Structures are given as structure tokens and as C-alpha cells.
VOGU-3710 file (C-alpha; in Angstrom, 3 decimals, decimal comma):
1> mnlqvvslta> 12,595/-87,035/-140,109  13,057/-85,836/-136,504  9,317/-86,201/-135,834  9,452/-89,823/-137,037  12,408/-90,622/-134,785  10,756/-89,009/-131,766  7,460/-90,795/-132,472  9,151/-94,182/-132,891  11,137/-93,669/-129,693  7,981/-92,741/-127,752
11> vavaaftasa> 6,173/-95,856/-129,000  9,131/-98,096/-128,100  9,415/-96,627/-124,593  5,680/-97,053/-124,014  5,789/-100,682/-125,176  8,709/-101,618/-122,925  7,265/-99,748/-119,928  3,969/-101,611/-120,171  5,660/-105,021/-120,135  7,935/-104,027/-117,252
21> lahhsfamfd> 4,968/-102,941/-115,161  3,070/-106,129/-115,977  6,080/-108,230/-114,974  6,103/-106,776/-111,477  2,485/-107,585/-110,655  1,982/-109,480/-107,425  -1,777/-109,887/-107,952  -1,584/-113,684/-107,902  -0,362/-113,725/-104,291  -2,649/-113,296/-101,280
31> qqqtvtlqgt> -0,859/-110,441/-99,499  -3,272/-110,743/-96,540  -2,165/-114,285/-95,696  1,156/-115,730/-94,600  2,087/-119,392/-94,421  5,103/-120,956/-92,734  6,185/-124,463/-93,708  9,121/-126,688/-92,874  10,546/-128,878/-95,568  13,523/-130,041/-97,549
41> vkefewvnph> 15,045/-128,070/-100,404  14,524/-129,787/-103,723  16,046/-127,029/-105,865  17,308/-123,475/-105,560  17,450/-121,590/-108,865  19,734/-118,550/-108,708  18,381/-116,908/-111,880  17,190/-113,527/-113,123  14,773/-111,879/-113,000  13,693/-113,847/-109,885
51> awlrvmvnde> 15,289/-116,718/-108,025  13,142/-119,746/-107,153  13,174/-122,023/-104,137  11,435/-125,376/-104,478  10,755/-127,168/-101,213  9,314/-130,616/-100,515  6,820/-130,427/-97,643  4,809/-133,273/-96,140  1,123/-132,644/-96,884  -0,856/-132,229/-93,642
61> ktgapalwal> -3,783/-134,342/-94,885  -2,032/-137,198/-96,662  1,466/-137,133/-95,193  2,827/-137,472/-98,722  5,586/-135,106/-99,856  4,341/-132,175/-101,955  6,382/-129,683/-103,951  6,050/-125,965/-103,150  7,556/-123,320/-105,494  8,437/-119,949/-104,003
71> elsspsrlvt> 9,319/-116,862/-106,010  12,138/-114,852/-104,468  13,738/-111,543/-105,398  16,489/-111,114/-107,970  19,910/-112,568/-107,160  21,359/-109,076/-106,699  18,625/-108,225/-104,166  19,107/-111,562/-102,407  22,802/-110,782/-101,943  21,858/-107,567/-100,113
81> mgmradsvka> 19,586/-109,692/-97,913  22,493/-111,972/-97,004  21,725/-114,879/-99,294  24,104/-116,433/-101,819  23,792/-118,976/-104,610  25,152/-121,627/-102,244  23,100/-120,632/-99,162  20,891/-123,683/-99,625  21,292/-126,890/-101,562  19,144/-129,902/-102,330
91> gdavsvtfhp> 18,467/-131,893/-99,185  18,799/-128,974/-96,732  16,062/-128,597/-94,115  14,524/-125,106/-94,187  11,606/-123,179/-92,775  9,945/-120,799/-95,242  7,336/-118,085/-94,780  5,471/-116,716/-97,791  2,304/-115,159/-99,193  0,378/-118,069/-100,744
101> mkngsrggqf> -1,138/-118,159/-104,217  -4,716/-116,869/-104,362  -5,785/-119,854/-106,451  -4,668/-122,329/-103,773  -1,853/-123,907/-105,776  1,349/-124,844/-103,942  3,390/-121,704/-104,436  3,923/-118,231/-103,136  5,878/-115,027/-102,763  8,881/-115,427/-100,465
111> iqavlpdgkk> 8,908/-113,464/-97,206  11,467/-115,236/-95,019  13,545/-118,380/-94,721  15,436/-119,902/-91,854  18,481/-121,498/-93,455  20,173/-124,722/-92,323  22,741/-122,746/-90,287  19,912/-120,931/-88,424  20,399/-117,653/-90,299  17,200/-115,779/-91,172
121> vmranarden> 16,850/-114,213/-94,602  13,974/-111,740/-94,788  12,166/-109,868/-97,513  10,538/-106,886/-95,801  8,730/-105,495/-98,851  9,372/-104,377/-102,407  10,539/-100,902/-101,364  12,998/-101,954/-98,672  13,937/-105,602/-98,645  16,375/-105,125/-95,769
131> der> 14,148/-103,507/-93,177  15,422/-106,024/-90,627  18,753/-107,861/-90,597
//
């Protein structure tokens, strides 16, 4: 009986560990490139496991507004960076810096934002998101 319990526990731990590691992959982002854009907040989702910032940016080629979706850290991590659920709202002008998607789609991994009040919110890296304040 004890061997069955231990075996089942080991299998469960292995299954959950694999999905947790897969969730934290940043392979879709081009870590060698950074992009900075100015735009208007369309939506700020303060959700777990990662918050999302959607920004309307005028396309350089067409001049038409285009939606960019940026993946941020978790809300708890964002709080340590100085950001709150009400830090930005729809219609706010922001500047955002991010690692773009490798496939060229309009999205990326958040690095920094300059909020409407001029405050900078930075994500240094996954190990220490508050390297600079």
C-alpha cells in the first residue's frame, strides 16, 4: 500500500512540474530585440498568472491604429514593481518597451512602461524584477 501511495505521489508531482515548467517558457519572444512604442491603452487586465496590457499604436506604414498585446508579470510581482490595478486605464497615453514576438505578430514580453504620470515601471528580468526603481 505504501509503495502505491509513494508511486502515485511521484507521478502526480512529475506531471504538475512538467506543466509548470512549460508555462514559464519565453521561447516565443525575441530576447535579443527590444521595441519601444507609444500608444493609447485599450485594456489593462490585472489577472493571474500574468497581467496583460493592450495598447493601440499607429502603424508606421499605414498610419492606422493597430492593437499590440503585451504579457506582463503576475499582479503580485507588478505590485513590487510599483504598479497597481489602476495604474493605467483605457485611453491613457503610455510608452512601452518589450521583447517582440519571434513570429512578427503584434505582441511581446513587457520590459518597461512609462505611465501617464511619468512614472517608469521596469521588469529587469525573471530573477530580479526590481533591479532598478
